[in-house]
N, C-alpha and C positions, 0 to 999 in steps of 0.2 A: 735585511732583518735576520738576525741569528735565531736559529731554532733552539729552544732550550731542551737539553737532554736530561732525562730523569736520572737520579743517582743510581738506581738499581740497574738501568741500562748501561751506564758508564762502568759500573763494577763488573757486569757481565762481559763487556768488551775487553776490559783489562785482564780479566781471568783468561780469556781465550787467546790473547796475544802476548801473555807474559813470557812464553818460551821463544818468541820470535827474536831474531837477531838482524840488525841492519845489513843489507847487502853491500858488497864492496865491488866497485867496477873500476877497471884500469883506464877505461876510456869512455867517452860519450859519443854515440853514433848520431851524427846530424842527418837530417833528411837530405836526400840527394836532389840536386837541382836538375831539371830537364835540360837536355842540350838544346841550343837554339835550332829552330827549324831550318832545314836545308832548302834554299831557294830553288824554285823551278827554273830550269834554263829557258831563256827566251828563244823563240824560234828565230832563225836568221832572217833578217829583213831582205826582201827582194830588191834588186836594183830597180831604179826608176823605170827602165825599159820593160820590165816584166810585171809591174804592178797593174792591177785592174784599172781600166779607165773609169772616169767618173760615171755615175749612174746616168743612163740615157732615159729620156721620157718614154721612148718606144719600148723599153724593157719592162716598164711597170704596167701590169694589167690591173684594170679597175673592174671589180665585181660589184654585185649588189651590196654585199656586206664587206666593208673595208677592215683589214686587219694587217698590222705590221708590228714586228718587234725586233730590236737589235739582238745580235747573238749574245747569249749569256743571261738574258732576262729570264727569271724564273717563271715556270708555267703558272704557278699559283698567283703571281703578280698579274700576269696577263689575264687569268680567269677573273680576278677581282676587278680589273679594268672593264672587261666585257660585261660583268654583272652591274656595273655602275656603283661599285662599292667605295670608290675613292670620292672624297669630297671635292666637288668642282669649285675651284676658288676664283676663276675668272672665265668670262665667256666672250666670244667674238661672233657676230652675225655677219656673214659675207653674202648670203643669198640675195640675188638681184643685182650684184655688182659686176662690173666688167673685169676681165682677167687681170689686167695690169693694176687696177685699183685693189683688187683682192690680194694680189701678190705683195704689194707695198704694205697694206694693212696687216697682212699675216706677219711680215718681217717686223713691223713695229710692235705687234701684239706679242710675239715671242720674246722680243727684247724686254718688253714690259714685264712679262712673266718671269724672266730671269732676274730683273731688277727687284721685283716684289717677292722673289723666292717662292714662286707658285710651283706646286707639285703636280696638280692635275687641272687641266683646262678643257673647256668645251668649245668647239668651233662648229658653227652652223653653216653648212655650204648649200643646203637645199637639195632638191631631188631632180632639178632640171626640167620641170614641167613647162616653164615659160621660155625655155631656150628655143632657138629656131628648129632644131631637129628633134626636140623632145629628149635630148641627151644631156646627162648631168656633166656639163663642162667643168664647173668649179669643183665638183667631186673628183674628177679625174686629176685636175691640177693640184688639189689639196693632197691627194694620194701620192703624187710625185713630189711636191714641194716639201712636205713634212719629212720625207726621207733624207732630204739634203741638210737638215739642221742637226748638228751633233747633240744639242741639248734635248732633242726628242728621242726618248727611249722606246716608246711604243705608241700606237694609236689604233683605235678600232671604232666601228660604228657604235653609236650610242644606243641606249635602251629606248623603248617606245616613249617613256615619260620625258625623255630629254631630246626627242627629235628623230629617233630611229635611224634609218639609213640616210637621213638628210643632215646628220650631224656626226661628229667624231669626238670621242674622248681622247685627249692627248696627255700622255704621261711624260713628264719632264724629269731630267736628272735631279736627284735628290740634292737640294742646295746645302744640306747639312753634312754631306759626305765630301771628302777631299777629292779634288779632280785628279784623276790618274793620267799621267802622260806616258805614252808608249816609249 
């Protein structure tokens, strides 16, 4: 919609610009393009003999509150996970099961999470009150097993409303981001 200019305003404008002459330029300066970013050099890969061996179950300590994150995960994301800020899209209840049953169900569950493109899941492992030594066996196993799956970015004990230290929130790789290969 054009704005109508009154005649007296137009006359005043013409009076002020009557002495103006158009400028003459020999060239037009185009905006400069940024150079492409310089890629960071990759660190040299270690020979097979110098690589860290696979994670041993004896190396994993299990405390009352479970917490694990892959290197590079932002602290803010981990803090959101600990607060229970992520929407839990799928749940698995393992407490009361035998180790081998729990391991198989966990593998199937994580495969299903990947298939359904789940970002955050809840796994209930229990607190171990019914085990022989009153020790949380499944909690120890979950703490170890989840670290072995590449699709698991982080996990931590749940908030009280979701089971507290008897359950873990599991943050899985974002299915909408491209998978990076080293």
